[in-house]
C-alpha positions in Angstrom: 31.4 41.8 -36.2 28.2 42.9 -34.1 26.6 40.3 -36.4 28.7 38.0 -35.6 29.0 38.6 -31.7 25.1 38.1 -31.9 24.9 34.8 -33.3 27.7 33.8 -30.8 25.8 35.0 -28.0 22.5 33.5 -29.2 24.2 30.1 -30.0 26.1 30.2 -26.0 22.6 31.0 -24.9 21.0 28.1 -26.4 23.8 25.7 -25.0 22.9 26.7 -21.5 18.8 26.4 -22.1 19.9 22.9 -23.3 22.3 22.5 -20.4 19.5 23.5 -17.9 16.8 21.3 -19.2 19.2 18.2 -19.3 20.2 18.7 -15.7 16.4 19.3 -14.7 15.4 16.2 -16.5 18.1 14.3 -14.5 16.8 15.9 -11.1 15.4 14.2 -8.6 11.7 15.9 -8.8 11.4 15.8 -12.4 9.4 12.6 -12.4 6.8 13.8 -10.1 6.4 16.7 -11.8 5.8 15.4 -15.0 3.2 13.1 -13.5 1.2 16.2 -12.2 1.2 17.7 -15.5 0.1 14.5 -17.4 -2.7 14.5 -15.0 -3.7 18.0 -16.0 -3.9 16.9 -19.5 -5.8 14.0 -19.6 -9.2 13.6 -21.8 -12.6 14.4 -19.6 -13.6 11.5 -17.5 -10.2 10.3 -16.3 -8.2 11.2 -13.4 -4.4 10.6 -12.6 -3.3 10.6 -8.8 0.4 9.8 -7.3 1.9 10.4 -3.9 5.4 9.4 -2.7 7.2 10.1 -6.4 10.9 10.4 -6.1 13.3 9.8 -9.4 13.8 11.3 -12.8 12.7 11.7 -16.5 16.3 10.6 -17.3 16.7 7.1 -15.4 13.5 6.6 -13.8 12.3 6.6 -10.1 9.9 5.5 -7.5 6.4 5.8 -7.1 4.8 5.2 -3.7 1.0 5.1 -5.0 -0.2 5.8 -8.3 -4.1 5.5 -9.4 -5.5 6.2 -12.8 -9.7 6.0 -13.3 -11.8 6.6 -16.3 -15.8 6.1 -16.2 -15.1 2.2 -16.8 -12.0 1.2 -15.3 -9.4 2.0 -12.3 -5.7 0.9 -12.2 -4.0 1.3 -9.0 -0.2 0.8 -8.2 1.8 0.5 -5.1 5.3 0.5 -4.5 6.7 0.7 -8.1 10.2 1.1 -9.1 10.6 2.1 -12.7 13.9 2.0 -14.4 14.4 4.3 -17.6 16.2 5.4 -20.3 15.4 8.4 -22.2 17.9 8.6 -24.9 16.4 5.9 -26.8 13.4 7.7 -27.3 15.1 10.4 -29.7 15.1 7.0 -32.0 11.6 6.0 -31.2 12.1 3.6 -29.1 10.8 3.4 -25.3 13.6 1.0 -23.5 12.8 0.4 -19.8 14.7 -1.2 -17.0 12.8 -3.7 -14.7 9.7 -2.2 -14.0 8.7 -3.7 -10.3 5.6 -3.4 -8.6 4.5 -4.7 -5.4 0.6 -4.6 -5.6 -1.3 -3.8 -9.0 -5.2 -3.7 -8.7 -7.5 -3.5 -11.8 -11.4 -2.8 -11.3 -14.0 -2.2 -13.5 -16.1 0.8 -12.7 -19.8 1.7 -13.6 -22.5 -0.4 -14.3 -22.0 -3.4 -16.8 -22.7 -2.4 -20.2 -24.9 -4.6 -22.5 -22.9 -2.9 -25.7 -21.6 -5.9 -27.9 -17.7 -5.7 -28.1 -16.4 -4.4 -31.2 -14.1 -6.7 -33.3 -10.5 -6.2 -33.2 -8.9 -4.3 -36.0 -5.1 -3.5 -35.0 -2.9 -2.9 -32.2 -0.3 -0.7 -33.9 2.1 1.7 -31.9 4.0 4.5 -32.8 7.4 3.5 -31.1 9.3 0.3 -30.0 9.1 -1.0 -26.7 11.2 -3.1 -24.4 9.9 -3.7 -21.3 10.8 -6.3 -18.5 8.4 -6.4 -15.6 7.6 -7.8 -12.4 4.7 -8.0 -10.0 4.4 -9.3 -6.6 0.4 -9.1 -6.2 -2.1 -8.9 -9.2 -5.6 -8.3 -8.4 -8.6 -8.0 -10.7 -12.0 -7.3 -9.0 -13.9 -8.7 -11.3 -16.5 -10.7 -11.6 -14.9 -12.9 -11.3 -12.4 -11.8 -9.0 -8.9 -12.9 -9.8 -5.7 -12.8 -7.5 -2.0 -13.4 -9.1 1.0 -13.8 -7.6 5.0 -13.4 -8.6 4.0 -12.4 -12.2 7.6 -11.7 -14.0 7.5 -11.8 -17.8 9.0 -9.3 -20.9 6.9 -7.4 -23.5 8.5 -6.3 -26.5 7.3 -4.6 -29.9 9.3 -4.4 -32.3 8.9 -4.5 -36.2 5.0 -4.5 -35.8 4.8 -7.5 -33.7 4.2 -7.9 -30.2 6.0 -10.3 -28.0 4.9 -11.2 -24.5 7.1 -14.0 -22.4 5.3 -14.5 -19.0 8.4 -16.7 -17.0 6.0 -17.5 -14.3 3.0 -16.5 -12.6 1.3 -18.3 -9.5 -2.7 -18.4 -9.5 -4.6 -20.7 -6.8 -2.7 -23.4 -7.0 -1.0 -23.5 -9.9 2.2 -22.3 -12.0 2.0 -20.7 -15.2 4.4 -19.9 -18.0 3.2 -18.6 -21.5 4.7 -17.2 -24.7 2.6 -15.1 -26.9 3.5 -13.6 -30.3 0.7 -11.3 -32.3 1.0 -9.3 -35.3 0.0 -5.5 -34.7 -1.8 -5.1 -38.2 -4.7 -6.7 -39.7 -5.4 -9.9 -39.7 -3.7 -9.9 -36.4 -2.0 -13.5 -36.5 -1.2 -15.0 -33.0 0.6 -17.9 -32.0 0.5 -18.9 -28.1 1.9 -21.6 -26.1 1.0 -22.2 -22.6 2.6 -24.4 -19.6 0.8 -25.3 -16.4 1.5 -27.2 -13.1 -1.9 -27.3 -10.8 -2.2 -29.2 -7.6 -5.6 -31.1 -7.6 -7.2 -31.9 -4.2 -7.6 -35.6 -3.5 -9.3 -37.1 -0.3 -7.6 -37.2 2.7 -5.7 -34.1 2.9 -3.5 -35.4 -0.4 -2.9 -33.6 -3.7 -2.0 -34.8 -7.6 0.4 -32.5 -9.6 -1.4 -32.1 -12.8 0.4 -31.1 -16.0 -1.3 -28.8 -18.7 0.0 -27.6 -22.0 -2.2 -25.5 -24.6 -1.4 -23.9 -28.0 -3.2 -21.3 -29.7 -3.1 -20.3 -33.3 -5.1 -18.0 -35.8 -6.5 -14.3 -36.2 -7.9 -11.9 -33.7 -8.8 -8.9 -36.4 -12.4 -8.8 -37.9 -16.1 -10.4 -37.7 -14.3 -13.6 -39.3 -11.5 -14.2 -36.8 -11.0 -17.8 -35.8 -8.5 -19.4 -33.1 -7.7 -22.8 -33.2 -6.8 -24.3 -29.4 -5.2 -27.5 -28.5 -4.8 -28.7 -25.0 -3.3 -31.7 -23.2 -3.3 -32.7 -19.8 
């Protein structure tokens, strides 16, 4: 009888601990706490800073400012809202609601490297990913510098294949959309299409609308990778 009561007591205590953990994961401070802890476990040479963080690990939240940097790259995010579902993670799925950022800044740091780039071999993820996204202002410091606005799309990784749908993005005087399918494992077969609409300037403050289409097929893995590109104006 004493053993039975002991086991029952341990079971109740375990339920209380699990219930408290589930409640904490849904609290409005858990997202900020997780980001602070993640910063402490980054490899040497990398830092992660965040401010004005609210929300939970169960449902997502808001990040007012976040900056990650390494010796060669810095990424800064401002006014991000992240929809998040924790339950699919137990089935090895990362499923997010829309990720919306007001601004995303990417900057190369340190002196340029003269080391030749290594050929890709594979990009395989341990979980499935479902990520719809919107970025109002995207800036790459360069060189060369690039600014894109109103970027919206959807990224998925299922069945060992990456899929990226760019519903629209504005760059300079052009508006573009794209569809990309990429095999995760070697030979990393890729199939992509790009549609664009560009305003070409003419004399006397006039412009001409130019429609562009491009298709890419081939492989990316290994030194023998080749791409076939066809474009039409």
